[in-house]
Jmol script that loads the backbone (N, CA, C; Angstrom):
load data "model"
ATOM      1  N   MET A   1       0.824  -1.185   0.131  1.00  0.00           N
ATOM      2  CA  MET A   1       0.081   0.021   0.077  1.00  0.00           C
ATOM      3  C   MET A   1       0.790   1.261   0.015  1.00  0.00           C
ATOM      4  N   ARG A   2       2.087   1.094   0.508  1.00  0.00           N
ATOM      5  CA  ARG A   2       2.868   2.364   0.452  1.00  0.00           C
ATOM      6  C   ARG A   2       3.152   2.795  -0.882  1.00  0.00           C
ATOM      7  N   ARG A   3       3.417   2.049  -1.947  1.00  0.00           N
ATOM      8  CA  ARG A   3       3.707   2.360  -3.365  1.00  0.00           C
ATOM      9  C   ARG A   3       2.630   3.340  -3.783  1.00  0.00           C
ATOM     10  N   PRO A   4       1.438   2.932  -3.773  1.00  0.00           N
ATOM     11  CA  PRO A   4       0.339   3.827  -4.326  1.00  0.00           C
ATOM     12  C   PRO A   4       0.214   5.151  -3.666  1.00  0.00           C
ATOM     13  N   LEU A   5       0.507   5.208  -2.219  1.00  0.00           N
ATOM     14  CA  LEU A   5       0.308   6.328  -1.448  1.00  0.00           C
ATOM     15  C   LEU A   5       1.411   7.259  -1.825  1.00  0.00           C
ATOM     16  N   ALA A   6       2.594   6.728  -2.003  1.00  0.00           N
ATOM     17  CA  ALA A   6       3.753   7.616  -2.508  1.00  0.00           C
ATOM     18  C   ALA A   6       3.550   8.109  -3.655  1.00  0.00           C
ATOM     19  N   LEU A   7       2.946   7.300  -4.700  1.00  0.00           N
ATOM     20  CA  LEU A   7       2.569   7.801  -6.025  1.00  0.00           C
ATOM     21  C   LEU A   7       1.702   9.076  -5.930  1.00  0.00           C
ATOM     22  N   ALA A   8       0.563   8.871  -4.879  1.00  0.00           N
ATOM     23  CA  ALA A   8      -0.357   9.892  -4.787  1.00  0.00           C
ATOM     24  C   ALA A   8       0.293  11.237  -4.153  1.00  0.00           C
ATOM     25  N   VAL A   9       1.218  10.998  -3.357  1.00  0.00           N
ATOM     26  CA  VAL A   9       2.021  12.137  -2.773  1.00  0.00           C
ATOM     27  C   VAL A   9       2.658  12.832  -3.787  1.00  0.00           C
ATOM     28  N   PHE A  10       3.429  12.204  -4.749  1.00  0.00           N
ATOM     29  CA  PHE A  10       4.239  12.840  -5.662  1.00  0.00           C
ATOM     30  C   PHE A  10       3.316  13.513  -6.733  1.00  0.00           C
ATOM     31  N   LEU A  11       2.005  12.874  -7.012  1.00  0.00           N
ATOM     32  CA  LEU A  11       1.145  13.569  -8.049  1.00  0.00           C
ATOM     33  C   LEU A  11       0.498  14.782  -7.264  1.00  0.00           C
ATOM     34  N   LEU A  12       0.335  14.860  -6.059  1.00  0.00           N
ATOM     35  CA  LEU A  12      -0.516  15.805  -5.431  1.00  0.00           C
ATOM     36  C   LEU A  12       0.351  17.014  -4.877  1.00  0.00           C
ATOM     37  N   THR A  13       1.682  16.902  -4.691  1.00  0.00           N
ATOM     38  CA  THR A  13       2.393  17.969  -4.192  1.00  0.00           C
ATOM     39  C   THR A  13       3.656  18.241  -4.947  1.00  0.00           C
ATOM     40  N   PRO A  14       4.023  19.484  -5.100  1.00  0.00           N
ATOM     41  CA  PRO A  14       5.285  19.706  -5.626  1.00  0.00           C
ATOM     42  C   PRO A  14       6.530  19.325  -4.640  1.00  0.00           C
ATOM     43  N   ALA A  15       7.643  19.265  -5.161  1.00  0.00           N
ATOM     44  CA  ALA A  15       8.827  19.001  -4.298  1.00  0.00           C
ATOM     45  C   ALA A  15       9.265  20.155  -3.501  1.00  0.00           C
ATOM     46  N   LEU A  16       8.903  20.242  -2.225  1.00  0.00           N
ATOM     47  CA  LEU A  16       9.067  21.439  -1.244  1.00  0.00           C
ATOM     48  C   LEU A  16      10.111  21.049  -0.309  1.00  0.00           C
ATOM     49  N   ALA A  17      10.810  22.053   0.224  1.00  0.00           N
ATOM     50  CA  ALA A  17      11.942  21.710   1.192  1.00  0.00           C
ATOM     51  C   ALA A  17      11.470  21.254   2.500  1.00  0.00           C
ATOM     52  N   ALA A  18      10.349  21.757   3.092  1.00  0.00           N
ATOM     53  CA  ALA A  18       9.987  21.384   4.450  1.00  0.00           C
ATOM     54  C   ALA A  18       9.115  19.990   4.442  1.00  0.00           C
ATOM     55  N   THR A  19       9.326  19.194   5.492  1.00  0.00           N
ATOM     56  CA  THR A  19       8.595  18.025   5.493  1.00  0.00           C
ATOM     57  C   THR A  19       7.208  18.285   5.667  1.00  0.00           C
ATOM     58  N   ASP A  20       6.693  19.228   6.471  1.00  0.00           N
ATOM     59  CA  ASP A  20       5.326  19.665   6.726  1.00  0.00           C
ATOM     60  C   ASP A  20       4.578  20.145   5.595  1.00  0.00           C
ATOM     61  N   THR A  21       5.355  20.541   4.451  1.00  0.00           N
ATOM     62  CA  THR A  21       4.700  20.976   3.144  1.00  0.00           C
ATOM     63  C   THR A  21       5.043  20.071   2.108  1.00  0.00           C
ATOM     64  N   TYR A  22       5.738  19.089   2.147  1.00  0.00           N
ATOM     65  CA  TYR A  22       6.315  18.130   1.218  1.00  0.00           C
ATOM     66  C   TYR A  22       5.177  17.079   0.951  1.00  0.00           C
ATOM     67  N   PHE A  23       4.713  16.617   2.046  1.00  0.00           N
ATOM     68  CA  PHE A  23       3.636  15.674   2.176  1.00  0.00           C
ATOM     69  C   PHE A  23       2.355  16.258   2.275  1.00  0.00           C
ATOM     70  N   PRO A  24       1.206  15.749   1.593  1.00  0.00           N
ATOM     71  CA  PRO A  24      -0.079  16.403   1.723  1.00  0.00           C
ATOM     72  C   PRO A  24      -0.594  16.342   3.179  1.00  0.00           C
ATOM     73  N   ASN A  25      -0.868  17.548   3.713  1.00  0.00           N
ATOM     74  CA  ASN A  25      -1.407  17.494   4.983  1.00  0.00           C
ATOM     75  C   ASN A  25      -2.343  18.665   5.365  1.00  0.00           C
ATOM     76  N   ALA A  26      -2.869  19.430   4.255  1.00  0.00           N
ATOM     77  CA  ALA A  26      -3.817  20.545   4.439  1.00  0.00           C
ATOM     78  C   ALA A  26      -5.201  19.784   4.651  1.00  0.00           C
ATOM     79  N   ALA A  27      -5.918  20.332   5.693  1.00  0.00           N
ATOM     80  CA  ALA A  27      -7.245  19.721   5.836  1.00  0.00           C
ATOM     81  C   ALA A  27      -7.953  19.718   4.569  1.00  0.00           C
ATOM     82  N   GLY A  28      -8.624  18.637   4.259  1.00  0.00           N
ATOM     83  CA  GLY A  28      -9.548  18.535   3.190  1.00  0.00           C
ATOM     84  C   GLY A  28      -8.861  17.828   1.893  1.00  0.00           C
ATOM     85  N   THR A  29      -7.475  17.875   1.968  1.00  0.00           N
ATOM     86  CA  THR A  29      -6.764  17.222   0.808  1.00  0.00           C
ATOM     87  C   THR A  29      -7.215  15.843   0.646  1.00  0.00           C
ATOM     88  N   ARG A  30      -7.678  15.475  -0.455  1.00  0.00           N
ATOM     89  CA  ARG A  30      -8.299  13.975  -0.700  1.00  0.00           C
ATOM     90  C   ARG A  30      -7.839  13.395  -2.052  1.00  0.00           C
ATOM     91  N   TRP A  31      -7.658  12.085  -1.936  1.00  0.00           N
ATOM     92  CA  TRP A  31      -7.382  11.333  -3.173  1.00  0.00           C
ATOM     93  C   TRP A  31      -7.966   9.972  -3.061  1.00  0.00           C
ATOM     94  N   ARG A  32      -8.202   9.527  -4.233  1.00  0.00           N
ATOM     95  CA  ARG A  32      -8.939   8.207  -4.489  1.00  0.00           C
ATOM     96  C   ARG A  32      -7.956   7.095  -5.175  1.00  0.00           C
ATOM     97  N   TYR A  33      -8.184   6.009  -4.701  1.00  0.00           N
ATOM     98  CA  TYR A  33      -7.349   4.925  -5.333  1.00  0.00           C
ATOM     99  C   TYR A  33      -8.327   4.117  -6.210  1.00  0.00           C
ATOM    100  N   SER A  34      -7.704   3.298  -7.175  1.00  0.00           N
ATOM    101  CA  SER A  34      -8.531   2.563  -8.120  1.00  0.00           C
ATOM    102  C   SER A  34      -9.338   1.405  -7.524  1.00  0.00           C
ATOM    103  N   ASN A  35      -8.983   1.131  -6.264  1.00  0.00           N
ATOM    104  CA  ASN A  35      -9.809   0.023  -5.602  1.00  0.00           C
ATOM    105  C   ASN A  35     -10.926   0.628  -4.947  1.00  0.00           C
ATOM    106  N   GLY A  36     -11.122   1.944  -4.979  1.00  0.00           N
ATOM    107  CA  GLY A  36     -12.411   2.705  -4.379  1.00  0.00           C
ATOM    108  C   GLY A  36     -12.050   3.256  -3.036  1.00  0.00           C
ATOM    109  N   GLU A  37     -10.900   3.056  -2.608  1.00  0.00           N
ATOM    110  CA  GLU A  37     -10.629   3.608  -1.157  1.00  0.00           C
ATOM    111  C   GLU A  37     -10.456   5.175  -1.401  1.00  0.00           C
ATOM    112  N   THR A  38     -10.865   6.043  -0.493  1.00  0.00           N
ATOM    113  CA  THR A  38     -10.530   7.324  -0.580  1.00  0.00           C
ATOM    114  C   THR A  38      -9.837   7.621   0.688  1.00  0.00           C
ATOM    115  N   GLN A  39      -8.762   8.546   0.608  1.00  0.00           N
ATOM    116  CA  GLN A  39      -8.148   9.101   1.815  1.00  0.00           C
ATOM    117  C   GLN A  39      -8.290  10.529   1.921  1.00  0.00           C
ATOM    118  N   GLN A  40      -8.501  10.934   3.128  1.00  0.00           N
ATOM    119  CA  GLN A  40      -8.636  12.484   3.110  1.00  0.00           C
ATOM    120  C   GLN A  40      -7.982  12.958   4.512  1.00  0.00           C
ATOM    121  N   THR A  41      -7.266  14.140   4.494  1.00  0.00           N
ATOM    122  CA  THR A  41      -6.657  14.664   5.649  1.00  0.00           C
ATOM    123  C   THR A  41      -7.653  15.553   6.460  1.00  0.00           C
ATOM    124  N   GLY A  42      -7.685  15.336   7.742  1.00  0.00           N
ATOM    125  CA  GLY A  42      -8.580  16.288   8.482  1.00  0.00           C
ATOM    126  C   GLY A  42      -7.888  17.451   9.183  1.00  0.00           C
ATOM    127  N   ARG A  43      -8.541  18.156   9.997  1.00  0.00           N
ATOM    128  CA  ARG A  43      -7.825  19.304  10.793  1.00  0.00           C
ATOM    129  C   ARG A  43      -6.969  18.814  11.796  1.00  0.00           C
ATOM    130  N   PRO A  44      -5.810  19.474  11.890  1.00  0.00           N
ATOM    131  CA  PRO A  44      -4.927  19.034  12.974  1.00  0.00           C
ATOM    132  C   PRO A  44      -5.582  19.081  14.299  1.00  0.00           C
ATOM    133  N   ARG A  45      -5.065  17.981  15.131  1.00  0.00           N
ATOM    134  CA  ARG A  45      -5.612  18.110  16.655  1.00  0.00           C
ATOM    135  C   ARG A  45      -4.570  17.558  17.545  1.00  0.00           C
ATOM    136  N   VAL A  46      -4.868  17.470  18.772  1.00  0.00           N
ATOM    137  CA  VAL A  46      -3.873  16.993  19.704  1.00  0.00           C
ATOM    138  C   VAL A  46      -4.466  15.730  20.291  1.00  0.00           C
ATOM    139  N   ILE A  47      -3.686  14.704  20.203  1.00  0.00           N
ATOM    140  CA  ILE A  47      -4.205  13.321  20.840  1.00  0.00           C
ATOM    141  C   ILE A  47      -2.991  12.930  21.695  1.00  0.00           C
ATOM    142  N   GLN A  48      -3.264  12.510  22.889  1.00  0.00           N
ATOM    143  CA  GLN A  48      -2.273  12.089  23.891  1.00  0.00           C
ATOM    144  C   GLN A  48      -1.123  13.069  23.929  1.00  0.00           C
ATOM    145  N   GLY A  49      -1.424  14.442  23.845  1.00  0.00           N
ATOM    146  CA  GLY A  49      -0.371  15.386  23.976  1.00  0.00           C
ATOM    147  C   GLY A  49       0.371  15.596  22.777  1.00  0.00           C
ATOM    148  N   VAL A  50       0.213  14.998  21.585  1.00  0.00           N
ATOM    149  CA  VAL A  50       0.907  15.090  20.334  1.00  0.00           C
ATOM    150  C   VAL A  50       0.040  15.754  19.371  1.00  0.00           C
ATOM    151  N   ASN A  51       0.703  16.726  18.668  1.00  0.00           N
ATOM    152  CA  ASN A  51      -0.006  17.389  17.544  1.00  0.00           C
ATOM    153  C   ASN A  51       0.038  16.421  16.323  1.00  0.00           C
ATOM    154  N   VAL A  52      -1.140  16.079  15.869  1.00  0.00           N
ATOM    155  CA  VAL A  52      -1.318  15.128  14.710  1.00  0.00           C
ATOM    156  C   VAL A  52      -2.204  15.592  13.537  1.00  0.00           C
ATOM    157  N   VAL A  53      -1.997  14.976  12.461  1.00  0.00           N
ATOM    158  CA  VAL A  53      -2.866  15.360  11.489  1.00  0.00           C
ATOM    159  C   VAL A  53      -3.616  13.969  11.114  1.00  0.00           C
ATOM    160  N   PRO A  54      -4.962  14.037  11.241  1.00  0.00           N
ATOM    161  CA  PRO A  54      -5.806  12.771  11.049  1.00  0.00           C
ATOM    162  C   PRO A  54      -5.757  12.516   9.512  1.00  0.00           C
ATOM    163  N   LEU A  55      -5.751  11.108   8.957  1.00  0.00           N
ATOM    164  CA  LEU A  55      -5.850  10.711   7.762  1.00  0.00           C
ATOM    165  C   LEU A  55      -7.041   9.585   7.707  1.00  0.00           C
ATOM    166  N   GLY A  56      -8.073  10.036   7.158  1.00  0.00           N
ATOM    167  CA  GLY A  56      -9.217   9.128   7.226  1.00  0.00           C
ATOM    168  C   GLY A  56      -9.208   8.258   5.970  1.00  0.00           C
ATOM    169  N   HIS A  57      -9.623   6.983   6.051  1.00  0.00           N
ATOM    170  CA  HIS A  57      -9.571   5.941   5.087  1.00  0.00           C
ATOM    171  C   HIS A  57     -11.197   5.540   4.908  1.00  0.00           C
ATOM    172  N   SER A  58     -11.670   5.849   3.722  1.00  0.00           N
ATOM    173  CA  SER A  58     -13.092   5.495   3.502  1.00  0.00           C
ATOM    174  C   SER A  58     -13.240   4.656   2.375  1.00  0.00           C
ATOM    175  N   VAL A  59     -14.310   3.746   2.385  1.00  0.00           N
ATOM    176  CA  VAL A  59     -14.728   2.960   1.404  1.00  0.00           C
ATOM    177  C   VAL A  59     -16.324   3.069   1.155  1.00  0.00           C
ATOM    178  N   GLY A  60     -16.764   3.448  -0.093  1.00  0.00           N
ATOM    179  CA  GLY A  60     -18.207   3.592  -0.281  1.00  0.00           C
ATOM    180  C   GLY A  60     -18.660   4.652   0.571  1.00  0.00           C
ATOM    181  N   GLY A  61     -17.931   5.625   0.899  1.00  0.00           N
ATOM    182  CA  GLY A  61     -18.288   6.871   1.582  1.00  0.00           C
ATOM    183  C   GLY A  61     -18.382   6.491   3.093  1.00  0.00           C
ATOM    184  N   LYS A  62     -17.985   5.386   3.536  1.00  0.00           N
ATOM    185  CA  LYS A  62     -17.941   4.999   4.897  1.00  0.00           C
ATOM    186  C   LYS A  62     -16.513   5.073   5.518  1.00  0.00           C
ATOM    187  N   LEU A  63     -16.255   5.826   6.645  1.00  0.00           N
ATOM    188  CA  LEU A  63     -15.119   6.006   7.192  1.00  0.00           C
ATOM    189  C   LEU A  63     -14.892   4.463   7.859  1.00  0.00           C
ATOM    190  N   ILE A  64     -13.515   4.054   7.494  1.00  0.00           N
ATOM    191  CA  ILE A  64     -13.244   2.617   8.018  1.00  0.00           C
ATOM    192  C   ILE A  64     -12.267   2.704   9.158  1.00  0.00           C
ATOM    193  N   SER A  65     -11.331   3.648   8.932  1.00  0.00           N
ATOM    194  CA  SER A  65     -10.099   3.842   9.998  1.00  0.00           C
ATOM    195  C   SER A  65      -9.534   5.329   9.885  1.00  0.00           C
ATOM    196  N   GLU A  66      -8.814   5.754  10.809  1.00  0.00           N
ATOM    197  CA  GLU A  66      -8.161   7.010  10.798  1.00  0.00           C
ATOM    198  C   GLU A  66      -6.799   6.863  11.316  1.00  0.00           C
ATOM    199  N   ASP A  67      -5.891   7.246  10.688  1.00  0.00           N
ATOM    200  CA  ASP A  67      -4.419   7.395  10.998  1.00  0.00           C
ATOM    201  C   ASP A  67      -4.203   8.746  11.575  1.00  0.00           C
ATOM    202  N   TYR A  68      -3.293   8.760  12.657  1.00  0.00           N
ATOM    203  CA  TYR A  68      -2.798  10.070  13.096  1.00  0.00           C
ATOM    204  C   TYR A  68      -1.415  10.141  12.946  1.00  0.00           C
ATOM    205  N   LEU A  69      -0.996  11.207  12.091  1.00  0.00           N
ATOM    206  CA  LEU A  69       0.171  11.337  11.507  1.00  0.00           C
ATOM    207  C   LEU A  69       0.931  12.576  12.190  1.00  0.00           C
ATOM    208  N   GLU A  70       2.207  12.491  12.540  1.00  0.00           N
ATOM    209  CA  GLU A  70       2.913  13.579  13.156  1.00  0.00           C
ATOM    210  C   GLU A  70       4.012  14.056  12.020  1.00  0.00           C
ATOM    211  N   TYR A  71       4.031  15.216  11.863  1.00  0.00           N
ATOM    212  CA  TYR A  71       4.947  15.759  10.761  1.00  0.00           C
ATOM    213  C   TYR A  71       6.110  16.365  11.537  1.00  0.00           C
ATOM    214  N   ARG A  72       7.268  15.948  11.432  1.00  0.00           N
ATOM    215  CA  ARG A  72       8.556  16.371  11.996  1.00  0.00           C
ATOM    216  C   ARG A  72       9.577  16.766  10.995  1.00  0.00           C
ATOM    217  N   ALA A  73      10.558  17.608  11.375  1.00  0.00           N
ATOM    218  CA  ALA A  73      11.674  17.902  10.602  1.00  0.00           C
ATOM    219  C   ALA A  73      12.389  16.584   9.849  1.00  0.00           C
ATOM    220  N   ASP A  74      12.310  15.533  10.709  1.00  0.00           N
ATOM    221  CA  ASP A  74      13.017  14.199  10.181  1.00  0.00           C
ATOM    222  C   ASP A  74      11.996  13.312   9.534  1.00  0.00           C
ATOM    223  N   GLY A  75      10.926  13.787   9.343  1.00  0.00           N
ATOM    224  CA  GLY A  75       9.907  12.766   8.580  1.00  0.00           C
ATOM    225  C   GLY A  75       8.575  12.764   9.013  1.00  0.00           C
ATOM    226  N   VAL A  76       7.785  11.885   8.428  1.00  0.00           N
ATOM    227  CA  VAL A  76       6.266  11.752   8.814  1.00  0.00           C
ATOM    228  C   VAL A  76       6.211  10.326   9.721  1.00  0.00           C
ATOM    229  N   TYR A  77       5.528  10.458  10.917  1.00  0.00           N
ATOM    230  CA  TYR A  77       5.419   9.431  11.741  1.00  0.00           C
ATOM    231  C   TYR A  77       4.051   9.084  11.995  1.00  0.00           C
ATOM    232  N   LEU A  78       3.723   7.734  11.984  1.00  0.00           N
ATOM    233  CA  LEU A  78       2.380   7.241  12.415  1.00  0.00           C
ATOM    234  C   LEU A  78       2.403   7.159  13.914  1.00  0.00           C
ATOM    235  N   ARG A  79       1.524   7.888  14.549  1.00  0.00           N
ATOM    236  CA  ARG A  79       1.406   7.878  16.020  1.00  0.00           C
ATOM    237  C   ARG A  79       0.285   6.923  16.452  1.00  0.00           C
ATOM    238  N   GLY A  80      -0.698   6.764  15.788  1.00  0.00           N
ATOM    239  CA  GLY A  80      -1.803   5.727  16.130  1.00  0.00           C
ATOM    240  C   GLY A  80      -2.705   5.655  14.986  1.00  0.00           C
ATOM    241  N   VAL A  81      -3.679   4.698  15.279  1.00  0.00           N
ATOM    242  CA  VAL A  81      -4.767   4.217  14.295  1.00  0.00           C
ATOM    243  C   VAL A  81      -6.071   3.988  15.132  1.00  0.00           C
ATOM    244  N   GLN A  82      -7.032   4.734  14.570  1.00  0.00           N
ATOM    245  CA  GLN A  82      -8.435   4.565  15.281  1.00  0.00           C
ATOM    246  C   GLN A  82      -9.287   3.643  14.260  1.00  0.00           C
ATOM    247  N   ALA A  83      -9.684   2.515  14.777  1.00  0.00           N
ATOM    248  CA  ALA A  83     -10.407   1.612  13.826  1.00  0.00           C
ATOM    249  C   ALA A  83     -11.287   0.804  14.756  1.00  0.00           C
ATOM    250  N   GLY A  84     -12.553   0.628  14.506  1.00  0.00           N
ATOM    251  CA  GLY A  84     -13.425  -0.181  15.210  1.00  0.00           C
ATOM    252  C   GLY A  84     -13.801   0.377  16.596  1.00  0.00           C
ATOM    253  N   GLY A  85     -13.702   1.672  16.867  1.00  0.00           N
ATOM    254  CA  GLY A  85     -13.892   2.240  18.037  1.00  0.00           C
ATOM    255  C   GLY A  85     -12.857   2.106  19.009  1.00  0.00           C
ATOM    256  N   LYS A  86     -11.526   1.866  18.520  1.00  0.00           N
ATOM    257  CA  LYS A  86     -10.464   1.524  19.367  1.00  0.00           C
ATOM    258  C   LYS A  86      -9.258   2.248  18.863  1.00  0.00           C
ATOM    259  N   LEU A  87      -8.485   2.894  19.776  1.00  0.00           N
ATOM    260  CA  LEU A  87      -7.306   3.669  19.400  1.00  0.00           C
ATOM    261  C   LEU A  87      -6.125   2.828  19.661  1.00  0.00           C
ATOM    262  N   ASN A  88      -5.277   2.412  18.630  1.00  0.00           N
ATOM    263  CA  ASN A  88      -3.976   1.804  18.890  1.00  0.00           C
ATOM    264  C   ASN A  88      -2.888   2.952  18.878  1.00  0.00           C
ATOM    265  N   TRP A  89      -2.268   3.194  19.973  1.00  0.00           N
ATOM    266  CA  TRP A  89      -1.153   4.211  19.982  1.00  0.00           C
ATOM    267  C   TRP A  89       0.159   3.551  19.936  1.00  0.00           C
ATOM    268  N   TYR A  90       1.159   4.133  19.031  1.00  0.00           N
ATOM    269  CA  TYR A  90       2.409   3.486  18.845  1.00  0.00           C
ATOM    270  C   TYR A  90       3.453   4.406  19.709  1.00  0.00           C
ATOM    271  N   THR A  91       3.995   3.566  20.444  1.00  0.00           N
ATOM    272  CA  THR A  91       5.130   4.114  21.236  1.00  0.00           C
ATOM    273  C   THR A  91       6.474   3.127  21.125  1.00  0.00           C
ATOM    274  N   PRO A  92       7.461   3.441  20.482  1.00  0.00           N
ATOM    275  CA  PRO A  92       7.706   4.788  19.737  1.00  0.00           C
ATOM    276  C   PRO A  92       6.833   4.752  18.406  1.00  0.00           C
ATOM    277  N   PRO A  93       6.645   5.859  17.885  1.00  0.00           N
ATOM    278  CA  PRO A  93       5.752   5.957  16.664  1.00  0.00           C
ATOM    279  C   PRO A  93       6.603   5.263  15.336  1.00  0.00           C
ATOM    280  N   LEU A  94       5.852   5.050  14.390  1.00  0.00           N
ATOM    281  CA  LEU A  94       6.451   4.321  13.126  1.00  0.00           C
ATOM    282  C   LEU A  94       6.803   5.453  12.279  1.00  0.00           C
ATOM    283  N   GLN A  95       7.888   5.451  11.610  1.00  0.00           N
ATOM    284  CA  GLN A  95       8.214   6.346  10.626  1.00  0.00           C
ATOM    285  C   GLN A  95       7.666   5.934   9.250  1.00  0.00           C
ATOM    286  N   VAL A  96       6.815   6.784   8.590  1.00  0.00           N
ATOM    287  CA  VAL A  96       6.078   6.497   7.361  1.00  0.00           C
ATOM    288  C   VAL A  96       6.956   6.843   6.240  1.00  0.00           C
ATOM    289  N   TYR A  97       7.406   8.124   6.340  1.00  0.00           N
ATOM    290  CA  TYR A  97       8.344   8.752   5.377  1.00  0.00           C
ATOM    291  C   TYR A  97       9.602   9.391   6.034  1.00  0.00           C
ATOM    292  N   PRO A  98      10.637   9.355   5.326  1.00  0.00           N
ATOM    293  CA  PRO A  98      11.794   9.983   5.943  1.00  0.00           C
ATOM    294  C   PRO A  98      11.674  11.515   5.459  1.00  0.00           C
ATOM    295  N   ALA A  99      12.585  12.333   5.995  1.00  0.00           N
ATOM    296  CA  ALA A  99      12.600  13.880   5.696  1.00  0.00           C
ATOM    297  C   ALA A  99      12.585  14.031   4.182  1.00  0.00           C
ATOM    298  N   SER A 100      12.056  15.160   3.749  1.00  0.00           N
ATOM    299  CA  SER A 100      11.995  15.424   2.248  1.00  0.00           C
ATOM    300  C   SER A 100      13.409  16.082   1.981  1.00  0.00           C
ATOM    301  N   PRO A 101      13.605  16.184   0.723  1.00  0.00           N
ATOM    302  CA  PRO A 101      13.047  15.460  -0.446  1.00  0.00           C
ATOM    303  C   PRO A 101      13.502  14.165  -0.476  1.00  0.00           C
ATOM    304  N   LEU A 102      12.493  13.329  -1.051  1.00  0.00           N
ATOM    305  CA  LEU A 102      12.756  11.729  -1.160  1.00  0.00           C
ATOM    306  C   LEU A 102      13.647  11.641  -2.390  1.00  0.00           C
ATOM    307  N   THR A 103      14.612  10.608  -2.333  1.00  0.00           N
ATOM    308  CA  THR A 103      15.492  10.279  -3.403  1.00  0.00           C
ATOM    309  C   THR A 103      15.005   8.957  -3.975  1.00  0.00           C
ATOM    310  N   PRO A 104      15.411   8.694  -5.194  1.00  0.00           N
ATOM    311  CA  PRO A 104      15.012   7.308  -5.753  1.00  0.00           C
ATOM    312  C   PRO A 104      15.471   6.151  -4.924  1.00  0.00           C
ATOM    313  N   GLY A 105      14.505   5.281  -4.709  1.00  0.00           N
ATOM    314  CA  GLY A 105      14.951   4.139  -3.604  1.00  0.00           C
ATOM    315  C   GLY A 105      14.564   4.225  -2.168  1.00  0.00           C
ATOM    316  N   GLN A 106      13.978   5.429  -1.967  1.00  0.00           N
ATOM    317  CA  GLN A 106      13.521   5.511  -0.551  1.00  0.00           C
ATOM    318  C   GLN A 106      12.137   5.079  -0.583  1.00  0.00           C
TER     319      GLN A 106
END
end "model"
wireframe off; spacefill off
backbone 0.3
color backbone group
C-alpha cells in the first residue's frame, strides 16, 4: 500500500523543502485509489499530547479507519490508528516517510 500512497503524494504535491509541506497535510486534501478507497486529511488536533494530522480511510463513503500522523523535521510518523472504536497508539511511533525531499529508492 505504500507504493500507491507514495505515487499519490508525488502527484499531489510539488517537491518542497520542508517535511510539513512536502507531504499532503492540508485539511480537506483528498485522493482516491483505483480500488475505491478514498483518503482525506482532517484538521490538526492534539491526541495524547501530540499534534497530529488525521488521515481518514473511507470505502463507499464510509469511514473505516483514521491514521494519526505527526509531521517532524526528520519525517512523517504514524502515531496511532483509530479503527473499530479502538485507538492503537504507537510508542515509539512508526516512521512512514523520511525527511524530504525523497530520493530514488527511498
